[in-house]
C-alpha positions in Angstrom: -68.4 -167.7 3.9 -69.6 -168.1 7.5 -66.2 -169.1 8.8 -64.3 -166.1 7.4 -67.0 -163.7 8.5 -66.8 -165.1 12.0 -63.0 -164.9 12.3 -63.2 -161.2 11.4 -64.6 -160.5 14.8 -61.5 -162.0 16.4 -62.2 -165.4 18.0 -64.7 -167.5 19.9 -63.2 -166.1 23.0 -64.4 -162.6 21.9 -67.8 -164.1 21.3 -67.8 -165.4 24.8 -67.5 -169.2 24.6 -64.7 -169.5 27.1 -64.9 -166.2 28.9 -66.7 -166.8 32.2 -67.9 -164.3 34.8 -65.5 -164.0 37.7 -68.2 -164.8 40.3 -67.9 -166.3 43.7 -71.6 -167.5 43.8 -72.5 -171.0 44.8 -69.0 -172.1 45.9 -69.5 -175.2 48.0 -66.5 -177.3 49.0 -65.2 -179.3 51.9 -62.3 -177.6 53.6 -59.0 -179.4 53.0 -60.4 -181.7 50.3 -59.6 -180.9 46.7 -62.5 -180.9 44.3 -63.3 -179.4 40.9 -64.0 -176.1 42.7 -60.9 -176.1 44.9 -58.1 -178.1 43.1 -55.2 -175.8 42.6 -53.7 -175.1 39.2 -50.3 -176.6 38.8 -47.7 -176.4 36.0 -45.3 -178.8 34.4 -42.8 -177.8 31.7 -42.0 -180.1 28.7 -41.1 -179.6 25.1 -40.7 -175.9 25.6 -44.3 -175.6 26.9 -45.5 -174.8 30.4 -48.7 -176.8 30.7 -51.4 -175.8 33.3 -53.3 -178.7 34.9 -55.4 -179.7 37.9 -55.1 -183.1 39.5 -57.4 -184.4 42.2 -59.5 -187.4 43.3 -59.1 -190.8 44.7 -55.7 -192.3 43.9 -56.9 -195.7 42.9 -56.1 -197.4 39.6 -55.3 -195.4 36.6 -56.0 -191.6 36.3 -58.5 -190.3 33.8 -57.1 -187.6 31.6 -59.6 -185.1 29.9 -59.1 -183.4 26.6 -61.3 -180.4 26.0 -63.7 -178.8 23.5 -63.3 -175.8 21.1 -61.9 -172.9 23.2 -62.7 -174.8 26.3 -60.5 -174.3 29.4 -60.3 -176.1 32.7 -63.0 -173.9 34.1 -65.5 -175.2 31.6 -65.5 -178.9 32.8 -68.6 -179.6 34.8 -67.8 -180.0 38.5 -70.8 -182.3 39.0 -69.2 -184.7 36.5 -65.6 -184.3 37.7 -66.4 -184.7 41.4 -68.5 -187.8 41.0 -65.8 -189.5 38.8 -63.1 -188.3 41.3 -64.8 -190.2 44.1 -63.5 -193.4 42.4 -60.4 -192.4 40.6 -57.9 -189.6 40.0 -59.0 -186.9 37.5 -56.5 -184.8 35.4 -57.7 -181.8 33.4 -55.3 -179.5 31.5 -55.0 -176.7 29.0 -53.2 -177.9 25.9 -50.6 -175.8 24.1 -51.5 -172.1 23.9 -54.8 -172.4 25.7 -55.6 -170.1 28.7 -52.9 -170.7 31.3 -50.6 -172.9 29.2 -47.9 -171.3 27.1 -46.9 -171.8 23.4 -48.8 -171.4 20.2 -51.9 -173.5 19.6 -51.4 -176.0 16.8 -53.7 -176.0 13.8 -53.9 -179.8 13.4 -55.4 -182.4 15.6 -52.4 -184.6 15.1 -50.1 -182.0 16.6 -52.5 -181.3 19.5 -52.3 -185.1 20.2 -48.5 -185.0 20.2 -48.6 -182.0 22.6 -51.1 -183.9 24.9 -48.7 -186.8 24.9 -45.8 -184.5 25.8 -47.9 -183.3 28.8 -48.9 -186.7 30.0 -45.3 -188.0 29.6 -44.1 -185.0 31.6 -46.3 -186.2 34.5 -44.5 -189.6 34.4 -47.7 -191.5 33.5 -47.1 -194.7 31.6 -50.8 -195.8 31.4 -54.0 -193.8 31.6 -57.7 -193.8 30.7 -58.6 -191.0 28.3 -61.7 -188.9 27.9 -62.1 -186.5 24.9 -65.0 -184.1 24.3 -65.7 -182.5 20.9 -62.3 -181.5 19.4 -60.9 -183.1 22.5 -62.5 -186.4 21.2 -60.6 -186.0 17.9 -57.4 -185.4 19.9 -58.2 -188.5 22.0 -58.6 -190.6 18.9 -55.4 -189.3 17.4 -53.4 -189.8 20.7 -54.7 -193.4 21.0 -53.7 -194.1 17.4 -50.3 -192.6 17.9 -49.6 -194.0 21.4 -51.7 -197.1 21.8 -49.6 -198.5 24.7 -50.5 -195.4 26.7 -54.3 -195.8 26.7 -56.3 -198.5 28.5 -59.8 -197.3 28.0 -61.2 -194.5 25.8 -64.3 -192.3 26.2 -65.5 -190.1 23.3 -68.2 -187.4 23.7 -69.8 -185.3 21.0 -67.1 -186.1 18.4 -66.7 -188.0 15.2 -64.2 -189.8 13.0 -61.8 -188.1 10.7 -63.7 -187.4 7.5 -67.1 -187.9 9.2 -70.5 -186.6 8.2 -71.0 -182.8 8.2 -67.6 -182.2 9.8 -65.8 -180.1 7.2 -67.6 -176.9 8.3 -70.3 -175.8 10.8 -73.8 -175.3 9.7 -75.3 -171.7 9.5 -77.1 -172.4 12.7 -73.8 -173.0 14.6 -72.1 -170.0 13.1 -75.1 -167.9 14.1 -74.6 -169.1 17.7 -70.9 -168.4 17.7 -71.4 -164.9 16.4 -74.3 -163.9 18.7 -73.8 -161.5 21.5 -75.1 -162.7 24.8 -76.0 -160.7 28.0 -73.4 -162.8 29.9 -70.7 -164.3 27.8 -71.0 -167.9 29.1 -74.7 -168.0 28.1 -73.4 -169.0 24.7 -72.9 -172.4 26.2 -76.7 -172.8 26.7 -77.2 -172.7 22.9 -74.0 -174.7 22.2 -74.6 -177.5 24.7 -78.3 -177.7 25.3 -81.5 -177.9 23.3 -84.3 -175.2 23.4 -86.7 -177.5 25.4 -87.6 -176.5 28.9 -86.0 -179.5 30.6 -82.7 -179.0 28.7 -82.6 -175.2 29.5 -83.2 -175.9 33.2 -80.3 -178.3 33.1 -78.2 -175.7 31.3 -78.9 -173.1 33.9 -77.7 -175.5 36.6 -74.6 -176.2 34.6 -73.8 -172.5 34.4 -74.2 -172.1 38.1 -71.8 -175.0 38.7 -69.0 -173.7 36.4 -69.4 -170.1 37.7 -68.8 -171.3 41.3 -65.1 -171.7 41.0 -63.0 -168.9 42.6 -60.0 -167.8 40.6 -60.8 -168.1 36.9 -58.3 -168.8 34.1 -57.1 -166.0 31.9 -59.0 -165.2 28.7 -57.9 -166.9 25.5 -55.7 -165.1 23.0 -57.1 -164.4 19.6 -54.8 -167.1 18.1 -56.6 -170.0 19.8 -60.0 -170.2 18.0 -58.7 -169.9 14.4 -56.1 -172.6 15.0 -58.6 -174.9 16.7 -61.2 -174.3 13.9 -58.6 -175.1 11.3 -57.8 -178.3 13.2 -61.5 -179.3 13.4 -62.2 -178.8 9.8 -59.0 -180.4 8.7 -59.9 -183.4 10.7 -63.4 -183.3 9.1 -62.1 -183.2 5.5 -63.0 -186.3 3.5 -60.2 -188.4 2.1 -59.8 -191.9 0.7 -60.0 -194.7 3.4 -60.5 -192.0 6.0 -61.9 -194.5 8.6 -59.0 -197.0 8.3 -57.2 -195.6 11.3 -60.1 -196.6 13.6 -59.3 -200.3 12.9 -56.0 -199.8 14.8 -57.8 -198.6 17.9 -58.4 -201.8 19.9 -59.1 -200.2 23.3 -62.6 -200.6 24.8 -64.4 -197.4 23.9 -67.4 -195.6 25.3 -69.1 -193.3 22.8 -71.5 -190.7 24.1 -73.6 -188.3 22.0 -76.7 -186.1 22.2 -79.5 -187.0 19.8 -79.8 -183.3 18.7 -76.1 -182.3 18.5 -75.8 -179.4 16.1 -72.0 -179.2 16.3 -71.2 -182.8 15.4 -74.2 -184.7 13.9 -75.1 -187.8 15.8 -74.5 -190.0 12.8 -70.8 -189.6 13.6 -71.2 -191.5 16.8 -72.8 -194.4 14.8 -69.8 -194.3 12.5 -67.4 -194.5 15.4 -69.4 -197.5 16.8 -69.4 -199.2 13.5 -65.6 -198.9 12.8 -64.1 -199.2 16.2 -63.5 -202.8 17.2 -64.7 -202.7 20.8 -67.1 -199.8 21.3 -70.4 -199.2 23.0 -72.7 -196.2 22.3 -74.9 -194.1 24.5 -77.2 -191.5 22.8 -78.9 -189.2 25.3 -82.4 -187.9 24.4 -83.2 -184.2 24.0 -79.5 -183.4 24.2 -77.3 -181.1 22.2 -73.5 -181.0 22.1 -72.9 -181.4 25.9 -75.0 -184.4 27.0 -72.6 -185.0 30.0 -73.6 -181.5 31.3 -77.3 -182.2 31.0 -77.2 -185.6 32.6 -74.1 -185.3 34.9 -75.1 -187.9 37.5 -76.1 -190.6 35.0 -73.1 -189.8 32.8 -70.5 -189.9 35.6 -72.0 -193.2 36.9 -71.8 -194.7 33.4 -68.2 -193.5 33.1 -67.2 -195.0 36.4 -68.9 -198.3 35.6 -67.2 -198.4 32.2 -63.8 -197.7 33.7 -64.3 -200.2 36.6 -64.6 -203.1 34.1 -61.7 -205.4 34.1 
């Protein structure tokens, strides 16, 4: 089985998905002003976990909290997206339990990851937030909104699907081949994971890699416990069960769903299912885009996010 064969080599961290080169190339920041490239890593302890986070941007309205993709760390969020959003509101990115700079053991269920995310958010003293989740982070965002509806004002879901969605119980052979492939530079795996093979998409992918490589002071590599736990959580979430979409009826928050039309990790039909079952949702499908459409169209995506969050 592809999953078992892959886990024999250790973890996705070993394959390179979240291990980025420690380069100082292309760093460009304004002295004295925090941005994605300069915001310091802070820590808060709660529930026996020391959570790592970065918080920056205009302190106006509610903060936007981000929940990340499979083996993603704070270093993987696109600075072009974060900085444009941060011009209008505060941005909070963090490592959930056991990931990179945060302590503890990574849970193997989405539901527990959502509980841990709530523990982190509550530790910051936040009573109301906007929430953005990408990939497995989108699953966590759905679960957190379902568990703590009073906390979330508006919800943004990228490259994710509902519990029991289409083609979500396992990855395709194409995806497993990408995850097992050895790349000249480890972070080049993200080109195949987030972008399509077309020229335009690959050019955008190269620019994305330049942006995430620019930060000085990278996070530590993941332990070999993270990827297996997160994979178990993803495929547990994807397992079909009776009335698996019923929980979506309880999510009343205005929701922006974003997907790539050629997503190989989470088939685009799942964004349509979310749109169908969520009460108050709008859907954007980007053309010629794989699992990371926000990284391919950062300016347009960030503008749409700000417009969505600025609505009354």
